[in-house]
C-alpha distance (Angstrom), angle and dihedral (degrees) to the residues before:
residue distance angle dihedral
X1 . . .
X2 3.79 . .
X3 3.78 118.5 .
X4 3.76 113.0 -145.3
X5 3.78 113.3 -136.6
X6 3.79 113.4 -154.6
X7 3.79 103.8 179.2
X8 3.77 141.8 28.0
X9 3.83 88.2 -114.4
X10 3.81 90.0 58.2
X11 3.80 91.3 45.7
X12 3.81 94.1 51.0
X13 3.82 93.9 44.4
X14 3.81 90.2 57.0
X15 3.84 91.2 70.6
X16 3.82 133.2 73.9
X17 3.84 115.3 -85.3
X18 3.83 96.9 -101.0
X19 3.83 91.5 51.3
X20 3.81 90.2 45.2
X21 3.80 88.9 56.6
X22 3.83 91.6 52.7
X23 3.80 93.0 46.4
X24 3.79 91.8 48.1
X25 3.83 89.6 49.1
X26 3.82 89.9 54.3
X27 3.80 91.6 45.2
X28 3.82 92.4 52.3
X29 3.82 90.7 46.0
X30 3.82 91.5 52.4
X31 3.82 91.4 45.2
X32 3.82 91.0 52.6
X33 3.82 92.1 47.9
X34 3.81 93.0 45.6
X35 3.81 108.7 25.3
X36 3.83 92.6 166.3
X37 3.80 93.4 54.5
X38 3.80 119.3 107.3
X39 3.79 124.0 -134.4
X40 3.79 121.0 -121.3
X41 3.77 142.6 153.8
X42 3.81 112.3 -117.8
X43 3.79 127.2 165.2
X44 3.86 84.2 6.1
X45 3.83 89.4 -66.1
X46 3.80 135.3 108.6
X47 3.79 105.7 -95.3
X48 3.76 135.2 -175.4
X49 3.80 115.7 -148.5
X50 3.80 128.3 -160.6
X51 3.80 116.5 154.5
X52 3.80 86.1 -22.7
X53 3.79 132.3 -20.1
X54 3.79 110.7 -27.1
X55 3.81 105.2 179.7
X56 3.81 138.9 -25.5
X57 3.80 128.5 -156.0
X58 3.79 134.2 -173.3
X59 3.79 140.5 176.9
X60 3.80 122.3 -120.2
X61 3.79 134.4 175.3
X62 3.82 96.3 -82.6
X63 3.79 105.8 9.8
X64 3.77 149.4 24.7
X65 3.78 111.4 -114.1
X66 3.78 115.3 -141.5
X67 3.80 118.8 -166.6
X68 3.82 116.2 -167.6
X69 3.85 93.2 156.8
X70 3.82 121.1 -104.2
X71 3.83 94.8 -70.4
X72 3.81 90.7 56.5
X73 3.79 90.5 51.9
X74 3.80 93.9 44.7
X75 3.83 93.7 50.0
X76 3.83 91.1 55.5
X77 3.80 98.2 33.3
X78 3.81 93.8 131.1
X79 3.84 95.8 50.1
X80 3.81 91.3 42.8
X81 3.82 94.6 48.2
X82 3.84 90.6 93.1
X83 3.84 89.9 63.2
X84 3.80 133.0 67.6
X85 3.74 111.7 -107.9
X86 3.76 149.9 140.2
X87 3.80 137.2 -137.2
X88 3.82 95.7 -62.5
X89 3.79 103.5 12.2
X90 3.78 145.7 60.2
X91 3.79 131.4 -162.5
X92 3.78 119.1 -137.3
X93 3.84 108.8 -162.7
X94 3.79 115.6 -123.6
X95 3.81 92.2 -134.9
X96 3.83 93.4 61.0
X97 3.81 129.8 66.0
X98 3.81 112.8 -90.9
X99 3.84 110.3 -105.4
X100 3.80 93.4 -124.0
X101 3.82 94.8 167.0
X102 3.79 90.0 54.5
X103 3.82 91.6 46.3
X104 3.83 88.1 52.2
X105 3.82 91.9 51.9
X106 3.80 92.6 47.7
X107 3.82 92.8 48.1
X108 3.82 91.6 48.2
X109 3.81 88.8 50.1
X110 3.83 90.6 50.5
X111 3.83 91.7 48.2
X112 3.83 90.6 55.1
X113 3.79 90.9 44.4
X114 3.82 94.5 50.9
X115 3.80 94.4 43.5
X116 3.83 91.5 48.9
X117 3.80 90.2 49.0
X118 3.82 90.9 49.9
X119 3.81 91.1 47.9
X120 3.81 91.4 51.2
X121 3.81 90.8 50.2
X122 3.81 90.2 50.6
X123 3.81 91.3 48.5
X124 3.81 91.8 49.6
X125 3.82 91.9 51.3
X126 3.82 92.9 56.5
């Protein structure tokens, strides 16, 4: 049976207390870096949306997955090199402090990127 999660609150509350605290910390960090972004659940993950998907995050057995799309990973390749990751994702281990400053920088980068993309689309439509 699949349980449908409809909000980030529901998603976070489905985890043990110590994981909830980490997820809430990431959520607050993203909210501060992108106050205009809206919360959603996409791909069964907490997602922040601003002129398109901004970032997703999700809890797993041993890490928190953070998904700022490939451009967000590429732009911070050096800082992220200490973590496991893939083209559009990075894994922050649960047994280490969350790199909240780095998450802030990546989210701010993604905000600029999405807003610039939206502006270009608007300009092309005129």
